[in-house]
C-alpha positions, 0 to 999 in steps of 0.5 A, a space after each residue: 499499500 502506498 503511503 505519503 511520507 510525514 516529517 518523521 518515520 516511526 523511528 523517532 530519532 531518524 529523519 524523514 525517509 530513513 526507512 526508505 532504503 534508496 534514500 538511506 543509501 544516498 544519505 550514507 554515500 554522500 556522508 562517505 564522500 564528504 568524510 573523504 574530503 571529496 565533496 567540500 561545501 556543495 561540491 559534488 552530486 549523485 543521481 540514481 535511477 530507480 524502478 517504479 516498483 521499488 519507489 511505489 513501495 514507499 511513496 505515493 507515485 500519483 501525488 506530484 508535489 510540484 513540477 520543474 522545467 528541466 534545462 532540456 527535454 529528456 524524451 529518452 528518460 520519459 517516465 523514469 524515476 531518479 533520486 538526486 542530490 539538491 542544488 547548493 546543498 552541503 553533503 555533510 547535511 544530507 544524513 541529518 536531513 535527507 528531505 531537504 538535501 535530496 529529491 525524488 523526481 520522475 521525468 514526465 511522460 512527454 520529457 518536458 517536466 520533472 515531477 517532484 515526488 518527495 524531498 527538495 523541501 522548501 523549494 530546493 532544486 535538483 543539482 545544477 549538474 542534472 543535464 550532465 547526469 541525464 545525458 550520461 544516464 542516456 548514453 550509459 543505458 544504451 550500452 548497459 540496460 542495468 546501469 543505474 548511477 552517475 556520481 560526481 565528486 572532487 576526488 582530491 588526488 585525481 584533481 591534483 593529478 590533472 595539474 601535473 600529468 599529461 591529459 592524454 587518456 591512454 597515458 593517464 589511464 596507463 599511469 593509473 593502471 601501474 599504480 595499483 595491481 587492482 586497477 586494470 581489473 576494476 576499470 579495464 576501459 580506462 578513464 575518459 578526459 574532457 577539456 576544462 569547461 564551465 560546469 553546469 552547462 549543456 555543453 559540458 554535459 554533451 562532452 561528458 556524455 560522448 565520453 561515457 559511450 566508451 568509459 565508466 569514468 570521466 575526469 574533468 581536469 582541475 575539477 573532479 571526476 564522474 563515475 558510473 555503475 549499476 549500483 551505488 557501491 559500484 560507482 563509488 568503488 570505481 571512484 575510490 579505486 581511481 582516487 587511490 591510484 591517483 594518491 599513490 601517483 602523487 606520493 611518488 611523483 618526483 621521486 626516482 621510481 625503481 620498479 613498476 607494474 610492467 606491461 607484461 604484468 598488466 596483461 597477465 592480470 587482465 588474463 587472470 581476471 578475465 577482463 579486456 583492457 582498452 586497446 592501444 594502452 599496454 605496450 605503448 
């Protein structure tokens, strides 16, 4: 039976929505990212594609609180449900007050409006990066129908690495692969990189989405990273692994490197774990 949420759940010490698994998961992962130092102030955003059946278990999908006009029509996502972070909100506050810092949206059947079903309290808006998220969802769904999550943050060492490493995708990827043994297994498709651009625009959304046709992760130089996955854990784990590799690189940069993971070892790793590294990187 569908219910309309009140300000508090039956768990009197918990904020509104805490009894809903996908809201709690979003609140917890934003807290992890903030504690990692990846989402200072209101930096970063997450969007999570949900099935109507899982939403309808907890929220009245026939009660639209208000509508929002998106930056562009999203016909490809018509009727789909997303929980997203809000614009201008601090990740450190999501856990204590999900209703003010998150929003559950449905794209209208004509793709022209966003229907707010829960959250975005006091007139809050979805993340300003929603165009990039939607464009990335559209492209990833074409490749993987199980795709669900787009996650953006300012992973510290990834950001730092873009200042001192050549921004060639193949070379950047190979350096990351050589920093941690697990990297070629976790992201065998490598990382995409776009030029520096103004965030929040349709233009940067299109550039990012174009890279999402080939990569699960896209780096914005001097800004941060976008990671995708079939679950919150998968998207977070992808960024976490890339960030660890970047951290190791930043620790060894400027030092004499006496040994590294070789091309032969990368190939052996890939064979052992049954993954296919992006061509043109190993051996160059």
